[in-house]
C-alpha positions in Angstrom: 0.0 0.0 0.0 1.3 3.4 -0.8 -0.8 5.9 1.2 -2.5 5.7 4.6 -4.4 8.7 6.0 -5.9 8.3 9.4 -7.4 10.2 12.4 -6.9 8.5 15.7 -9.1 9.4 18.7 -10.0 12.9 17.4 -13.5 12.3 15.9 -16.5 12.6 18.3 -18.0 9.4 17.1 -15.3 7.3 15.4 -12.2 6.2 17.4 -10.5 5.6 14.1 -11.1 7.2 10.7 -8.8 5.7 8.0 -8.5 6.0 4.2 -5.9 4.2 2.2 -4.8 3.4 -1.4 -3.0 0.3 -2.5 -0.8 0.9 -5.5 0.6 -2.1 -7.3 1.4 -3.5 -10.8 -1.9 -4.4 -12.6 -0.7 -7.8 -13.5 -0.2 -8.9 -9.9 -3.0 -11.3 -8.9 -5.2 -10.0 -6.1 -8.3 -11.1 -4.2 -10.7 -8.3 -3.1 -11.3 -7.7 0.6 -13.4 -10.4 2.3 -13.4 -12.5 5.5 -11.0 -15.2 4.6 -12.3 -18.8 4.5 -9.2 -20.1 6.3 -9.2 -17.2 8.8 -12.9 -16.2 9.3 -11.9 -13.6 11.9 -9.8 -11.7 9.4 -11.0 -9.2 6.9 -8.5 -8.2 4.2 -7.7 -8.3 0.5 -5.2 -10.9 -0.5 -2.0 -11.0 -2.5 -2.4 -14.2 -4.5 1.3 -14.3 -5.4 2.9 -14.0 -2.0 -0.1 -14.8 0.2 0.0 -11.7 2.4 -2.0 -8.5 2.5 -1.5 -4.7 2.6 -4.2 -3.8 5.1 -6.6 -5.8 7.3 -8.6 -5.9 10.5 -10.0 -8.7 12.7 -13.2 -9.1 14.7 -10.9 -9.2 17.8 -10.1 -5.5 17.1 -6.6 -5.9 15.5 -5.8 -3.4 12.8 -2.7 -3.3 10.5 -1.5 -1.6 7.3 1.8 -1.4 5.5 3.4 0.9 2.9 6.7 0.4 1.1 9.6 2.7 1.8 10.8 3.9 -1.7 14.5 3.3 -2.0 15.2 1.4 -5.3 19.0 1.5 -4.7 18.6 -0.7 -1.6 16.0 -3.1 -3.0 16.7 -6.8 -2.4 14.7 -9.0 -4.7 15.3 -12.0 -2.4 13.9 -10.3 0.7 10.9 -11.9 2.4 7.4 -10.6 1.7 6.4 -7.5 3.7 2.8 -8.3 3.4 3.2 -11.4 5.6 4.0 -9.0 8.5 0.4 -7.9 8.3 -1.1 -11.4 8.3 1.3 -12.5 11.1 0.1 -9.7 13.3 -3.6 -10.1 12.5 -3.5 -13.9 13.1 -1.5 -13.6 16.3 -2.3 -12.7 19.9 0.9 -10.8 20.9 0.4 -7.1 21.9 1.3 -4.7 19.1 4.4 -3.3 20.8 5.7 -6.8 21.5 5.1 -7.9 17.9 6.9 -4.8 16.6 9.9 -5.4 18.9 10.1 -8.9 17.3 9.9 -7.4 13.9 12.6 -4.8 14.7 15.0 -7.6 15.6 14.9 -8.9 12.1 14.1 -5.7 10.3 17.2 -5.7 8.1 16.0 -8.8 6.3 13.2 -6.8 4.7 13.0 -4.1 2.1 11.9 -0.8 3.5 8.5 -0.5 5.0 6.2 1.4 7.3 3.8 -0.4 9.6 0.7 1.1 11.2 -0.9 -1.4 13.6 -2.5 -1.9 16.9 -5.9 -2.5 18.4 -8.9 -0.5 19.8 -6.8 0.9 22.6 -3.3 1.5 21.2 -1.9 2.3 17.8 1.7 2.3 16.7 3.9 3.3 13.8 7.2 1.6 13.0 9.6 1.7 10.0 12.7 -0.4 9.4 14.1 2.8 7.9 13.1 5.1 10.8 14.4 3.9 14.1 12.3 3.2 17.2 8.6 2.4 17.2 6.2 5.2 18.0 3.1 5.0 20.2 0.6 7.3 18.5 -1.4 9.8 20.5 -4.6 11.5 19.4 -4.0 13.2 16.0 -4.3 13.1 12.3 -1.5 11.2 10.5 -0.3 10.3 7.0 2.2 7.9 5.6 3.2 7.2 2.1 6.5 5.8 0.8 8.8 7.6 3.2 8.4 8.0 7.0 5.4 9.0 9.0 4.1 12.5 8.1 6.9 13.2 5.6 5.5 16.4 4.0 5.0 15.1 0.4 2.1 16.8 -1.3 -0.2 13.8 -1.2 0.3 13.4 2.5 -0.1 17.1 3.4 -3.1 17.6 1.1 -4.6 14.2 2.1 -4.5 15.1 5.8 -6.0 18.5 5.2 -8.9 17.0 3.2 -9.4 14.3 5.8 -9.8 16.9 8.5 -12.2 18.8 6.3 -14.3 15.7 5.5 -14.6 14.8 9.2 -15.9 18.3 10.0 -18.2 18.6 7.0 -19.7 15.1 6.7 -22.2 14.4 9.5 -23.7 11.3 8.1 -21.7 8.1 8.0 -22.4 7.5 4.3 -21.4 11.0 3.4 -18.1 10.6 5.3 -17.3 7.3 3.5 -18.1 8.9 0.1 -16.0 11.9 1.1 -13.0 9.7 2.0 -13.3 7.8 -1.2 -13.3 11.1 -3.1 -10.1 12.1 -1.4 -8.5 8.8 -2.5 -9.5 9.4 -6.1 -7.5 12.7 -6.4 -5.2 12.6 -9.4 -3.5 15.9 -9.0 0.2 15.6 -9.3 2.8 17.8 -7.5 4.7 20.6 -9.2 8.1 19.6 -10.3 9.7 21.9 -7.7 7.8 20.0 -5.0 8.7 16.5 -6.1 10.9 14.4 -3.8 14.0 12.6 -5.0 13.8 8.9 -4.1 15.9 7.5 -6.9 13.2 6.6 -9.5 13.7 9.6 -11.8 11.8 12.8 -12.3 9.1 11.3 -14.6 8.2 8.6 -12.1 8.4 10.9 -9.2 5.7 13.0 -11.0 3.5 10.0 -11.7 3.8 8.7 -8.1 3.1 12.1 -6.5 -0.7 12.0 -6.8 -3.0 10.4 -4.2 -4.5 8.2 -7.0 -1.9 6.9 -9.4 -2.4 6.0 -13.1 0.2 4.7 -15.5 0.2 2.0 -18.3 1.3 -0.9 -16.1 1.1 0.4 -12.5 -1.3 2.3 -10.4 -3.9 2.4 -7.6 -5.6 -1.0 -7.4 -7.9 -0.4 -4.5 -9.1 2.3 -2.1 -10.2 1.4 1.4 -12.1 3.2 4.1 -12.4 2.1 7.7 -14.5 3.7 10.4 -14.5 2.3 13.9 -16.9 3.7 16.5 -16.0 4.0 20.2 -18.2 0.9 20.9 -16.3 -1.2 18.4 -18.8 -1.1 15.6 -16.8 -1.1 12.3 -17.6 0.0 8.8 -15.3 -1.1 6.0 -15.5 -0.2 2.3 -13.2 -1.2 -0.5 -13.4 0.2 -4.1 -11.6 -1.8 -6.7 -9.8 -0.1 -9.6 -8.8 -2.3 -12.5 -8.1 -2.1 -16.3 -10.7 -4.9 -16.5 -14.0 -2.9 -16.7 -15.9 -5.9 -15.2 -14.5 -5.1 -11.8 -13.5 -1.5 -12.1 -15.4 0.7 -9.6 -16.9 -2.2 -7.6 -17.4 -1.4 -3.9 -17.5 -4.1 -1.3 -18.9 -3.2 2.1 -18.7 -4.9 5.5 -20.3 -4.0 8.8 -19.3 -5.9 11.9 -18.4 -5.5 15.6 -14.8 -5.5 16.9 -14.6 -7.3 20.2 -11.3 -8.4 21.7 -13.1 -11.1 23.7 -15.0 -12.5 20.7 -14.2 -15.7 19.0 -14.2 -16.1 15.2 -17.8 -16.6 14.1 -17.7 -16.4 10.3 -20.2 -14.4 8.2 -21.1 -10.8 8.7 -22.7 -8.9 11.6 -25.1 -6.1 10.8 
């Protein structure tokens, strides 16, 4: 995933308001978000090549997302899949900080990443390119392909629009639509505002927008997650694909997060 915007413990109704885009090569096989047959507690999309995911939640209240840290000069094609870090956390029972300490111990094995994960009580950010893990206090955050809140245009503008949507959209459905609208923004940054991450000026320009389009690579899905203070969760995923059969399809799930609940299968609500 290449952009996660989220507000943690600042909205009067929703403990977490999150909007995220997953950017990937169009040819990489992917399953849309659903509760997994082999893990009925777990809601996520699925990378059908490596088996992991980029963002997911569980009925037990575990939440996790990942973005890549863009550094092509240090890329190791033999490194383990970063997406499996998400499934390992979601399937496990270790507290988020304990899990991240274990990840940090073997962080050099992986290509660069940012992790945002936690539960209904605590949320953390950690990057294997950014030092110690950070316990997140109430606030509005954004992470793309650098470190947390690196002031790239898509991060700064995305956070501003997230704050505006939360203030302007009183109805739940309006907020979901407002967040999906933010995630569809194709405005690229001015050349003087582009970062230098080693991919060349043309690619920096293509990758600078919130929603990415190019002949072989781009935004594959947009996700919105709202979690109320009582654990009621609302999840929506919009699929983007060159295949018009699936392009624009929105999958919605409504369920309750309860740390004490066992996996039940099926949907609540």
